[in-house]
N, C-alpha and C positions, 0 to 999 in steps of 0.2 A: 459816306465820303467817297468821291471819285477823284482819283489822282491822274492828271494828265502827265505826259512825258515832260513838257516844259516846266510844269510846276514841281515835279520831282527833281529835275536838274537844278532848279533854283534852290530847293531844300538841300540838295547834295553839295552845292557850291558854298552854301552857308556853313556846312560842316567842314568843307575844305578850308575855308578861311580860318576856322577854329584850329584845325590841324596845323596850318602853315605858321601861325603866330605863336603856338605853344611850344615848349621845350620837348625834345625827343630823347628817349633812352633805350630804344629797342636794341637788343643784342642777344639773339637766341641761336638760330641756325646761321651763324655769322651775324650779319645785321638784318637778315630777313626774319620775319616773325615765325614762330613755330607753327602758326596756323592763321587763317584769315576767316573771320566770322565766328561768332560765339559757339555755334554747334560744332564746327570743325575743330576749334580749339579744345573743346571737351573730349574729342576723339584723338587727341595727340596731334592734331593737324591734318588727319586723314580727310580728304575732300575731293580728290580728282575724279572719282566715279560715283559720288553721292550727291545728288541734286536735292537739297533740302532747305536752302534759303537764298536770298538774292545777293549774298556776298559771293555768289558763284564765280563772278568775273575775276575775282582776285585769285582764283584757283584754276578754273577751266571754263572758258566762255560757252562751250557746248552744253554745259549743264543747264543753262537757261531754257533750253528746249523742253525740259521736263517740268518747268515751273509755270504756274498760272500767275495772275496779277497779284503782286505783293510788294510790300515795303518793309525793309528791315533796318532798324537804327540801333546801334549799340555803342558802348563805351567800355574800355578796358583800363582798369587801374593797375598799372605795371610798376613793380617795385624791385629794381635791381640794387644790389649791394656790392659795391666795387671798391677795391683797394690795391695799393702798391707799396713796395718797400725796396730799399737799397741797403745792403749790408757789406761787410768786408772792405769798407772804405779805408784808405791809407791814413797814417798819422792819427791813429786812435779813433777812427770813425768819420774822417772828413768825407763829406758828401752823403753820409747815411741819412735815411729818412724812413718814416712809416706813416702812412696817411690813408684815410678812407675818403672816397669821393662823396660829396654832399649831394643834396637834391635827389632823394631816393624814392619819390613817387611821381608818376606821370599819368595823366588821364588822357587816353587816346581814343577818339571817336571814330566810327566808321558808318557807312550807309550803303545800302544796296536796294535796287529797284528792278522789278521785271514787269513787262506788259506784253501779253500775247497779241500779236498782230493778225495772225490767222492760224490755221491748223498746221502750217509748216514753218512759221517764223515767229521768233520771240525777240523783243528788244530788251536789253538789260543795261544796267548802270551800276558800277561799283566804285566807291571812293574810299581809299584806305591809305595808311602810311607805312613807311619803312624808316629806319634810322639805326642808331646803335653806336656810332662813333661819338660817344657823349661821356664826358667826365667833367668834374668840377672840384678841383682841389683848392678849396677856399683859404686854407690856413696861410699860404703865402710865404711862410718861413720854415717849412717842414724839413728841408735839408739843414743839417747842423751848420754847414759852412760851404760856400762855393767860391772858387777862385774867379776873379773878374775875367770875363771872356775877352775883353778888349786887351788886357795885358795880365797874364796869369801871375806875374811877379809883383804887380802893383799893389795888391791888397786883397782883402777878403770881405765879402758881404754875405748876409743871410740870403737864402734863395729858396725857390720852390723846387719840386722834384727834378726840374730840367735846368736848375741853376739860373733861372730867370727871376725877374722881380714881380712880386705880387702873385695873385692866384694864377693857376695854370689849368688848362683844359680845352676841350673842343666841343662843338655842338653841331651835329649833322642831322637834318630832318629831310625826309623825302615824302612828297605827297603825290599820289597817283589817282588820276581821274580816268576811268575806263568805261566808255560806252561800248556796248557789244551787240552783235546780231548772231543769233543761233538759228541754224537751218536744219530741218529734218530731211535727210536723204530718203529714208524709208522707215519702216516700223522698228528697225533694229540699229540704225546708225544716224548720228547727228554730228554736225561740225559747228564750230563757232569762231568768230573773228572779232577782235577788239583793238582799236588803237589805244595806246597808253600815253596819256598826256601827263608829263612829269614836271614837277616843280620842286627844287631842293634849295635849302639854305645851309650855310656853314659859317662858323666863327671859331677862331683860336685865340688864346691868350697865354702869356707867360713863357713864350718861346724865344726870349731875347738872346739867349746864347747862340742860337742858330742864325739870328738876324745880324748880330753885331760882330761875330768872329769870322766872317767870310765863308760860312758853310752853305750859303744859298746863292743861286744864280740871280736872284732879285731880292735884295735885302729889304727893300721898302714894302714888300708884299709877303711877309712871313707870319706876322703875329700882331694881335691887338689892333685889327682893322675893322672891328665890328662885324656884323653879319653881311654876307654876300649871298647872291641868289644865282640860280642856274636853271635852265629849262631844256627840255628835249622831248622828242616824240618817238615812240617805239610801237610795238604791237605784240599781241599774243594770239596764237592759234590753239584751238582745242578740238578734241574728238571725244565722243561718248558712244559706246556700243553696249547693247543689252542682249544677253543670251540666256534667256530663262531667268534663273535666280542670280546669275553672274552678270555684273556690269564692269566694263573696262573703260577707263578714262586716261587721256594723255593731254599734255599741254606743253607749249614751247614758246619762249620769248627770247629773241636774239639780243645781243648787246645794244644798249641804247646810247647813242652819241649825245652827250649833254654839252651845252655851252660851258665855257670855262669860268671858274671862280677867279676873276681878275684881281680881286683884293688879296688872293692867296696864291698868286702865280709863282711866288718864290718858295712855296711849301709843297704843293702837290706836283707830281711829275707832269711833264708836258705842259708847263706854264699854267698850272691850275686846272688841269683836266681831271674830272671825276665822273667817268661814265658808269652806267648801271650794267652789271655783268649779265651775260646770257644765263638763262635758267630754264630748266625743263624737268618733266617728271612723268611717271606712269603710275596708275593706281588701279586697284581691284576691290570690288565690293561684292559680298556674298550674302544674300538673304537666306540664312540657314533655315529659319522658321518664321511664321508670321510675327513672332515677338523678337527674334534675335537677328542682328545685322553685324557682320564683321567686315573690316576693311584694312587694307595695307597700301601705302604709297611709298614710292621712291622718288626723291628729288635731288637735283644737283644744281649748284650755283658755281659758275666759273669765275671766281674772284681773281685767279691768277692771270686772266687775260686783260685786266685793267691795270696798267702800270702803277698808278698812284695807290692802288690797294695791294696788288700782287708782287711788285718788285721788292726785293729785300732791302732793308735799311742798312745792312752790314756794309754794303759798298760805300756808304757815306763815311763810315768811320775811318776807312783806309786813306781816302784822298778826296777832299771836298773841292775837286776841280773838274771841269768839263762835265761829262755825263754823270759823275758822282755827286754833283751839286744838287741840293734840294731845288725842285722846280725845273730842272733841266729836262731836255728831251729824253724820255725813257729813264728818268732819274729815280732816286730811291723812293720806296713806298713803305707800306706797313708789313709787307712780307706775308700776306695771307695766301694760303693754299686753297684749292677748290674744296667745297664742302659737299659731301654725300650724306644724305639723311634718309633713314628708314622710319616710317611712322606706322604704328599699329593702333587700331581703334575698334571699339565695339559699342553697340547700343542695344538697350533692352526696353521694350514697351511694357512697363510695369502695370499700367492701367490704360484705359481708353484716353486718358488725359495726360498721363505722366510718362515721359521717356527719360531713361537714365543712360549716361555715357561714361566711358573711361578710355584712357589711351596712354601710350608710351611712345616717345620720340627720341631717337638717338642719332647723333650726327658727328661729323669730324670737328675737331678743334682746329680752326684755321691758323692759329698762332703757334709758331715753333719757338724753342728756347733761344734761338739766335736773334729773334726779332722782338724780344720782350720790351726793350727800351721804348721804341715808338708806340707800342701798344699799351704803355701806361696811360696813353691818351684814349685808347680804344680796346679795352680788355674783353673782346668778344670771344671768350674761351669756353662758353657753356656747351656741353655735349648731350646731357640727358634731361628730358622733361617728363614729368608724371602729371597726368591731368584727370579731372573729373568734370562732369557736366550734366545738365538736366534741362528739359523743356516741359512746361506746363501749358496745356491748351485751356486758356481762360474761357474762350468761347469758340464758336465756329470760325470767327474772323480774327481773333486776337490770341497770340501766344507769347509767353515769357520764357526766356532762356537765360542760363547762367553757366559759368565755367570757372574752375580754379586750376592753376598750374603751379607746380613746384619744381625748380631746377636746382639740384644740389651744387654745392660749391666746387668749382674747378680752379686749379692753380697751375701756373706755368712759371718756371724759374730758369734764368740763364745769365750769362755774362753781360755786363753793361756795354752798350754801344755808344754811350754818351762820350763826346769828344773831350774827355778830361785829360789834363797833362800828365797825371801820375796815377798809379794804382790799378787794381783789377777788381772793382766792385761787382757784386752779384745782385740782380734784381728779381723781384717776384711780382706777379699780378694775379689777382683772383676775382671771382665773381660768383654770386648766387642770386637767384631770382624767385619771385612769386608774382602771380598776377591773378586778378579777379575781374571777370567781365560780366556784363548783363546786357541783354538786348530785347527789343520788342519787335515782333513780327506781326504785320497787319495784312490780311488777305482781303482784297476788294473786288 
């Protein structure tokens, strides 16, 4: 079978459509995945200096230079368990709740393709997803009692964790289509460039308290407006150097300016703006022996530079006017800080056909105790990931890979920022994760 560039792009866009319409629940290193590609995931996400499959463009486009013609198709069964609670409510537990988010398994596909153009250039294509601002509190009456936001003295009705009506939650999904070109400078150095074509969707429900009580700059565009979409174009630069047994890789992608979520212009800062933050990293790989390979990556994501993600929600509690209103210019956000991540991985060629992998990934928790309330919607608090993986060469052209990840439970607790008329409730959010991925690599 011979795959043309256009044929592979068509296949990739088919997977893209699958990603775009399916639900998303990524939440690992912030809302970026702990790794991209099944092999990288098995090494704890280590990938910046290791060219071993066509998902290279999601990590470092310069890696394509070391690849021959191949197609990689994979799917990750991602299983996050998320929950939240509120305690210490006034009057015997008014506003208290404890609930787990439902919808705890998500199947997320990816595809990568590489084709050698000549001895100095390789074309590549990677299609993958991000996400993570995803929760679904379906119970709808989890809070024992909530005062009416329109008139706190008028009466009491049952409510969700945000004192709204019906289920509460959000769903953010990001799809990236990244065609790339890698260029060989000389025998030891290569560079890569890829435009990043981004499509994202978002929906929120159950936030009527913020809509009805004057806490937004645009009350008609806060909640329960179905899904909205946004697009943007960015780029990623990459470098790969080889020095004997040591390889060095680096990649950088600046902040991507996305079109605004108009249906949620009263929720996200800057009238519905939700840009993708700048991210970059450097990695090292050492081929210690013919059988052993060790690698380490450092990555950083600048969440704090995007107001809708990085601005604190605490400003909103004090005064919902002017710039403190949801949706206002430089208004409140989720309060996420930047995430620094260290990834450690190793792989061992057990036989001519079987390669085994393991890894550890540790990063910052972007959510502080002061911003727990808004992050009931987006509990991206995971810090540690433990991974295993393997590849079996079925034939000279076909290989099968798999990976397993376990992320232990992390919990953050802090005072409620919900604009309630009385009391000082305390809230907690928690998350733990597992994922299992499989992929097929075809060399042609």
